C-alpha positions, 0 to 999 in steps of 0.5 A, a space after each residue: 532471493 529476487 526473481 528476473 521479473 520481481 526485480 525489473 517490477 521493483 526497477 521501474 520507476 512508475 510501477 506502483 510500489 507499497 511499503 507497510 509498517 507498524 506502529 508502536 500498538 501493532 496498527 499498520 500504516 501502508 503508503 505508497 513509495 515509488 523509489 523503491 528499488 533492489 540494491 542487490 540480490 537480498 536488499 532494497 532500498 528506498 528515499 525517505 521523501 514525505 513520510 513522517 508516519 512511516 519514518 516514525 513507525 520504523 523507529 519503533 518496528 523495524 518489521 516491514 512489509 512490500 507490495 508491488 504489481 506491474 503492468 501485466 497484473 502480476 503481483 508479489 508480497 514481501 517481508 522484511 527487516 528495516 536496517 536503517 537510514 543513511 545520509 550520507 554514502 553510496 546508497 544516497 548518491 546512487 538513489 539522488 541520481 535517478 530520475 525520479 529525484 533527480 528531476 524531482 520538483 520538491 526535494 532530493 531524498 534526504 535520508 536513504 533506508 534499507 531493508 533485508 529481505 526475508 521472504 518473497 511470495 509471487 501472487 497468481 496473475 489476473 487476466 485482464 477478463 479476471 479484471 472485469 469480472 472483479 470490478 463487476 463483483 465488487 460494484 454490485 456487493 458494493 451497491 447492496 452493502 452500502 454504508 450508511 455510518 459516518 462520512 470517512 472518504 470526502 468525494 474526491 478519495 472515493 472517486 479514486 477507488 473507483 477507479 479500474 486503472 487505480 491500484 491499491 495495497 492492503 496492509 495488516 498484521 499477519 500472525 508472524 508479527 510482521 505486517 504483510 502488505 498485499 496488491 490489490 486492483 478490485 477495490 471500491 467504496 460503498 459509500 463514504 464509510 466502507 470497501 468492498 474488495 476482491 482479493 482472491 489471496 484473503 483467507 486463503 493458505 498462505 494469508 488468513 484475514 480475521 474479522 476486526 483485524 485492522 487494516 490500512 489501503 492505500 490507493 495510487 492513481 496514473 497522475 499520480 495523487 494517492 491516499 490512505 485509508 484505515 478501519 476494521 475487516 468485516 468479514 467476507 461476502 460472496 467471495 468479497 472483503 468488507 472493510 469498515 473505515 474510521 480513519 482517511 489520509 492525504 499520502 502524496 504531495 505537498 499534504 502527505 500524512 493530512 488527516 482528511 475524515 471529518 473526526 481528525 485535523 491532525 496529520 498521520 
């Protein structure tokens, strides 16, 4: 089920990998989970490490989505079923010996989760010239549709979304009830309450993203620093998609889950 290229991407210690889950109401959550790795040809494992919201979601809905993109801008979208957490055993010992946890300044993995892979979708590779074109396109449109609503993204979050080298992932509930996770590159802020993204796979043959669909978008930089924003997809304009934002969270240690928009002070 895993191609050589996908297995290599999933095995990468710094490859951007994202895990999408759904809460009890079917709302998506999407966070970077760099510890995601192939256990065998049909199974993934990951460390439970600063993922309170994800853990709560997995306990009420075992359907998951995974997005991964490598340095050659080759991307994949996977869906699967969460099989549970283990606190001891071969998988826990193996993951805690990987460089990500063995030399981690915070802690080792408290437990290891396992995902049974059900579908793998290889996305078209993105050329460097296409990347430049897509960023120019979304930035131009962002200037034209700049949101004038309430502030959602603080300045430090907005700045991360403007970076060319940052990686993003979009998550939403698919028609089959699974969270779908798609890697994004060209996705920038239009003011502090809106995103504009260029995602050719959205509204294509494989993915139908209807207007007003609830979405979550995560961004991770090379430091690494990560954030997650949530909102509703407002449709396409000139080949790009627009998302109006309602929530913003920190998604990297030490304040994982801290809500950053003005409307909320709690942890997600």
